[in-house]
C-alpha positions in Angstrom: 4.5 5.5 34.0 6.4 2.9 30.7 3.9 2.4 28.2 3.6 6.9 28.0 7.3 7.4 28.0 7.8 3.8 26.0 5.1 6.3 23.2 7.0 9.5 24.4 10.5 7.3 22.7 8.1 6.8 19.6 6.1 9.7 18.4 10.0 11.2 19.2 11.3 8.6 16.5 8.9 9.2 14.1 9.3 13.2 14.4 12.6 12.7 13.9 12.5 9.9 10.8 10.2 11.7 9.2 11.9 15.3 9.0 14.8 13.3 7.5 12.9 11.7 5.1 11.5 14.9 3.4 13.6 14.4 -0.2 13.2 17.3 -2.3 14.1 15.4 -5.5 11.9 12.3 -4.3 9.1 10.9 -7.2 6.2 12.8 -7.0 4.4 9.7 -5.5 1.2 8.3 -7.8 -1.8 8.0 -7.4 -3.2 11.1 -6.2 -6.0 10.9 -8.7 -6.6 7.7 -11.6 -5.7 10.0 -14.9 -7.3 7.7 -17.5 -9.6 4.2 -18.2 -7.5 1.7 -19.7 -8.3 1.6 -23.9 -9.5 -1.8 -23.9 -11.0 -4.4 -21.3 -9.1 -7.5 -20.9 -8.8 -9.8 -17.9 -5.2 -7.7 -17.4 -6.4 -4.2 -17.9 -9.8 -5.2 -15.4 -6.6 -6.2 -12.7 -4.8 -3.2 -13.4 -8.1 -1.0 -12.8 -8.7 -2.7 -9.4 -4.7 -1.5 -8.3 -4.9 1.6 -9.3 -8.5 1.8 -7.5 -6.3 0.1 -4.1 -3.4 3.0 -5.3 -6.2 5.5 -5.2 -7.6 4.9 -1.5 -4.4 4.1 -0.3 -2.8 7.7 -1.5 -6.1 9.9 0.5 -5.9 7.3 3.1 -2.5 8.3 4.2 -2.4 11.8 2.6 -1.3 13.9 6.0 -0.8 11.4 8.7 -0.3 12.9 11.5 2.9 11.6 14.2 0.1 11.0 17.0 -1.5 9.0 14.1 1.0 7.1 13.0 0.9 5.1 16.6 -2.5 5.1 16.5 -4.4 2.3 17.7 -7.8 1.4 18.7 -7.8 -0.8 20.9 -4.4 -2.5 23.1 -4.3 -5.6 21.1 -4.6 -3.9 17.3 -2.2 -3.0 15.4 -1.5 0.7 15.0 -1.6 2.4 11.9 2.4 2.9 10.9 2.5 -1.2 12.0 -0.6 -1.4 9.7 1.4 0.1 6.6 4.4 -1.7 7.3 2.0 -4.7 6.3 0.4 -3.0 4.1 4.4 -2.4 2.1 4.6 -6.2 1.9 1.1 -6.6 0.3 2.3 -4.0 -2.9 6.1 -5.4 -2.9 3.8 -8.9 -3.1 1.1 -7.7 -6.1 4.1 -6.1 -8.3 6.2 -9.4 -7.6 3.3 -11.4 -8.9 2.9 -9.2 -12.4 6.8 -9.3 -12.6 7.5 -12.9 -12.2 9.5 -12.7 -9.6 8.5 -15.1 -6.3 8.1 -13.3 -2.8 11.6 -14.6 -0.3 10.9 -15.1 2.4 11.9 -14.6 5.3 11.2 -11.4 4.7 13.9 -8.6 4.7 13.3 -6.0 7.1 13.7 -2.4 5.6 14.1 0.9 8.3 11.7 2.9 5.7 9.7 7.0 7.2 6.5 7.1 7.4 7.4 8.4 3.9 9.1 7.0 2.1 7.0 3.5 3.1 4.1 5.1 1.6 6.0 6.8 -1.5 6.9 3.1 -2.5 4.0 0.9 -1.8 2.4 3.6 -3.8 5.7 3.1 -6.9 5.0 -0.9 -6.0 1.2 -0.5 -6.8 1.5 2.5 -10.4 4.0 -0.8 -11.4 2.4 -3.8 -11.4 -0.7 -1.7 -13.1 1.1 0.3 -15.5 2.7 -3.4 -16.6 -0.6 -5.0 -16.8 -2.0 -1.9 -19.2 1.2 -1.3 -21.3 0.4 -5.2 -22.1 -3.2 -6.1 -22.3 -3.2 -9.2 -23.5 -1.0 -10.6 -21.3 -3.1 -14.2 -19.7 -3.0 -13.8 -16.5 -3.1 -18.1 -16.1 0.9 -17.4 -16.2 1.1 -14.9 -13.6 1.8 -17.2 -10.2 2.5 -15.7 -6.7 5.8 -17.8 -5.6 7.2 -17.7 -2.1 10.5 -18.8 -2.3 12.6 -19.9 0.6 15.7 -20.8 0.5 15.7 -23.8 -1.6 11.7 -24.5 -1.7 9.6 -22.4 -3.5 5.3 -23.2 -3.3 3.6 -21.6 -6.3 0.4 -20.9 -6.4 -2.4 -19.6 -9.0 -3.1 -16.0 -9.6 -6.3 -16.0 -8.3 -4.9 -16.3 -4.6 -3.1 -12.4 -5.8 -6.7 -11.6 -5.5 -8.9 -13.0 -2.6 -5.4 -12.8 -0.8 -3.1 -9.2 -1.1 -5.1 -7.6 -3.2 -8.4 -7.6 -1.5 -6.7 -8.1 2.0 -4.4 -4.5 0.7 -8.2 -2.9 0.1 -9.4 -4.4 3.9 -6.3 -2.8 5.7 -6.3 0.9 3.9 -9.8 0.7 5.3 -9.2 0.2 8.3 -6.8 2.9 8.1 -9.5 5.1 6.8 -10.8 4.2 10.3 -8.9 4.3 12.5 -7.1 7.9 11.7 -11.5 8.8 11.7 -11.1 7.5 14.8 -8.2 9.6 16.1 -10.3 12.9 14.8 -8.4 13.5 11.2 -10.5 12.3 8.5 -9.0 11.5 4.8 -10.1 14.6 3.3 -13.6 15.2 2.3 -13.3 15.7 -1.3 -11.9 11.8 -1.7 -14.5 10.4 -4.7 -13.6 6.7 -5.0 -16.3 6.2 -7.6 -14.8 9.2 -10.1 -10.9 8.3 -9.0 -10.2 12.2 -8.1 -11.5 14.4 -6.2 -14.0 17.0 -5.9 -13.1 20.2 -6.5 
């Protein structure tokens, strides 16, 4: 009976935090669509467009998740959806930190966020990173480093690691959320069009 009781408690908690997080003053969550192309093709704008593609996918992968979806896991050993979203939150912070020339502080600060708050903040992180790149199309990407700081110790990695690491990983886990919710019989909107970056009418 203990596993079922635990799931019941988690479900109640998620319902409460979901209701509490409905803040009417919260700014609009970005990436319901990708509005326009960058004006020029550069390394910076190419990375920005890739981040935008992630933002659009993440927006619709997480739109309309139910409490039952959030605790769904395909197997006992797999992360559930809310745990996957927590990991994605950290990935989006790392993406923004790299573009903003900020280190990733370890151990990472644990933030108590509801599903809606986590979703909103993750998408805002991606939008801020993309906007910085588009506003500076000639940005030298070789100057951008992935930095991990633990106390007085820093580990510095080239920007390439953000591409094959955090950015690719975020796309991977966003796809997992899509798969998990489909398995849980709550698929993403059929109007979603990742090629065009906006939903079909």
